[in-house]
C-alpha positions in Angstrom: -131.5 67.7 -41.6 -134.0 69.0 -39.2 -135.6 66.8 -36.5 -138.5 68.4 -34.6 -138.5 66.9 -31.0 -141.7 67.6 -28.7 -141.7 66.3 -25.2 -145.4 66.8 -24.0 -145.7 67.2 -20.2 -148.3 68.2 -17.7 -147.3 71.7 -17.4 -145.1 72.4 -20.5 -144.2 71.1 -23.9 -140.6 71.3 -24.4 -139.6 71.8 -28.0 -136.1 71.2 -29.7 -135.7 71.7 -33.4 -132.5 69.9 -34.1 -130.5 71.0 -37.1 -127.6 69.1 -38.2 -126.0 72.2 -39.8 -125.9 73.8 -36.1 -124.2 73.2 -33.0 -126.5 71.5 -30.7 -126.6 74.5 -28.1 -127.6 76.8 -31.0 -130.5 74.8 -32.2 -133.9 76.5 -31.5 -135.5 75.5 -28.3 -139.0 76.5 -27.0 -140.7 75.8 -23.8 -144.5 76.6 -24.0 -147.6 75.8 -22.0 -148.6 72.0 -22.4 -151.6 71.1 -24.7 -153.6 70.0 -21.6 -153.0 73.1 -19.7 -154.1 75.1 -22.8 -157.3 73.0 -23.2 -157.9 73.6 -19.3 -157.6 77.3 -19.8 -160.3 77.2 -22.7 -162.6 75.2 -20.6 -162.2 77.5 -17.6 -163.1 80.4 -19.9 -166.4 78.7 -20.9 -167.0 78.1 -17.5 -166.7 81.7 -16.6 -168.8 82.6 -19.5 -171.5 79.9 -18.7 -171.6 78.0 -22.0 -171.6 74.4 -22.6 -168.4 72.8 -24.0 -167.9 70.7 -27.0 -164.6 68.6 -27.2 -163.7 67.3 -30.5 -160.3 66.2 -32.0 -158.0 63.4 -30.8 -157.3 61.5 -27.6 -154.6 63.4 -25.6 -153.2 63.7 -22.1 -155.5 64.6 -19.4 -154.7 65.9 -15.9 -155.5 69.7 -15.9 -158.1 69.4 -18.9 -159.8 66.6 -16.9 -160.0 68.6 -13.8 -161.4 71.7 -15.7 -164.0 69.5 -17.3 -165.0 68.1 -13.9 -165.2 71.8 -12.4 -167.3 72.8 -15.6 -169.8 70.0 -14.7 -169.8 70.7 -11.1 -170.8 74.3 -12.0 -174.0 72.9 -13.9 -172.8 73.2 -17.4 -172.7 70.6 -20.1 -169.8 68.9 -21.6 -170.1 67.0 -25.0 -167.1 65.0 -26.4 -166.7 63.0 -29.6 -165.5 59.4 -29.1 -161.9 60.0 -29.9 -161.9 63.1 -27.7 -163.5 61.4 -24.8 -161.0 58.7 -24.5 -158.8 61.5 -23.2 -160.6 61.0 -19.9 -160.9 57.2 -20.1 -160.6 54.6 -22.8 -163.8 52.9 -21.6 -166.6 55.6 -22.9 -169.2 54.3 -20.3 -166.8 55.4 -17.7 -166.6 58.8 -19.4 -170.5 59.3 -19.7 -170.6 58.2 -15.9 -168.5 61.4 -15.1 -171.4 63.3 -16.5 -169.8 63.8 -20.0 -172.2 63.3 -22.9 -170.4 61.4 -25.7 -171.7 62.3 -29.2 -170.9 61.1 -32.7 -169.0 63.4 -35.1 -172.2 64.0 -36.9 -174.0 65.0 -33.8 -171.0 67.3 -33.2 -171.1 69.2 -36.3 -174.8 69.9 -35.7 -174.2 71.2 -32.1 -175.1 74.8 -31.7 -174.7 77.2 -28.7 -171.5 75.5 -27.4 -167.8 76.5 -27.0 -165.9 74.1 -29.4 -162.5 73.1 -28.1 -160.4 70.8 -30.3 -157.9 68.3 -28.5 -154.5 67.1 -29.6 -151.1 66.6 -28.0 -149.3 67.9 -30.9 -150.0 71.0 -33.2 -147.5 71.1 -35.9 -149.1 74.2 -37.5 -148.9 76.2 -34.2 -145.3 75.4 -33.7 -144.6 76.6 -37.4 -146.5 79.7 -36.7 -144.5 80.4 -33.6 -141.3 80.1 -35.4 -142.2 81.9 -38.6 -141.8 85.6 -37.3 -138.2 84.5 -36.5 -137.3 83.4 -39.9 -137.0 79.7 -38.7 -138.4 77.4 -41.3 -140.0 74.3 -40.1 -139.2 71.5 -42.6 -138.4 68.6 -40.4 -137.0 65.2 -41.9 -138.7 63.5 -38.8 -140.8 64.2 -35.8 -140.1 62.8 -32.4 -143.0 63.1 -30.1 -142.9 62.0 -26.4 -146.1 61.3 -24.5 -146.7 59.5 -21.2 -149.4 57.0 -22.4 -150.9 54.8 -19.8 -152.3 52.6 -22.7 -155.7 51.0 -23.0 -156.1 48.9 -19.9 -158.1 45.6 -20.2 -161.5 45.6 -18.5 -161.0 45.3 -14.5 -157.3 46.5 -14.7 -156.6 50.2 -13.6 -154.8 52.6 -15.9 -152.4 53.2 -13.2 -151.7 49.4 -12.8 -151.6 48.9 -16.5 -149.1 51.8 -16.8 -146.8 50.4 -14.3 -146.7 47.0 -15.7 -145.9 48.5 -19.1 -143.0 50.5 -17.6 -141.6 47.4 -15.9 -141.8 45.1 -18.7 -140.0 47.9 -21.0 -137.1 48.4 -18.4 -136.7 44.7 -18.2 -135.4 45.0 -22.0 -132.6 46.9 -20.6 -132.8 49.3 -23.8 -133.8 52.9 -23.6 -134.8 52.5 -27.3 -137.5 50.0 -26.2 -139.7 53.2 -25.2 -139.8 54.5 -28.5 -141.6 53.1 -31.6 -141.9 54.1 -35.3 -145.4 55.3 -36.2 -146.1 52.2 -38.2 -145.0 49.8 -35.4 -147.1 51.5 -32.3 -149.1 48.8 -30.3 -152.8 49.1 -30.6 -153.0 49.6 -26.6 -151.0 52.9 -26.8 -154.1 55.0 -27.8 -152.5 58.4 -27.0 -149.2 57.7 -28.9 -151.3 56.6 -31.8 -153.4 59.8 -31.8 -150.4 62.0 -31.6 -148.8 60.3 -34.4 -151.8 60.6 -36.6 -150.3 61.9 -40.1 -153.2 64.5 -40.1 -151.4 66.0 -37.2 -148.5 67.0 -39.3 -150.3 69.6 -41.4 -148.3 71.6 -43.9 -147.6 74.9 -42.6 -147.0 78.1 -44.9 -146.2 81.4 -43.2 -148.1 84.4 -44.6 
């Protein structure tokens, strides 16, 4: 049995491919740049090239990617984002537009020209499979465990930071570490980042060439 475990952080994503036929210390492990750092680098390259940016894909972690987008805007270049991608910056799209990011529909995004397209996602199953393929490590997991720090969709007037700490306090009060985890079909609506990362379309089939 294989279990693909991915811990998505601000600087790195730490990956463990657990294999029940191996000793734990011999299971494959990878430490790679985090998705938000990768997105930040791609935005920075667009800034250097002086091109507008179009963000598509899913809601994901911010931090470095947010700072890169803000710098892109400060330099006078445009940032467009589809609604799901825009929620990376804030679940309230009015606040995203107040940052200077133009939120466009998926249809509008397909018609955009002269932009650098950057796809957002906390989890890229195909990329992990491609990284393992040259080492003859098949990626055929029975299950996937994805860890992200989701602040949740805070109610109007409640800060993300406050909402996050209230969620953590309520979960810790259950005195059960398993309370921090959810099956995909049991994820609360408010956990928007977790729901985006667990979307079945994230787990695309991978076939090495």
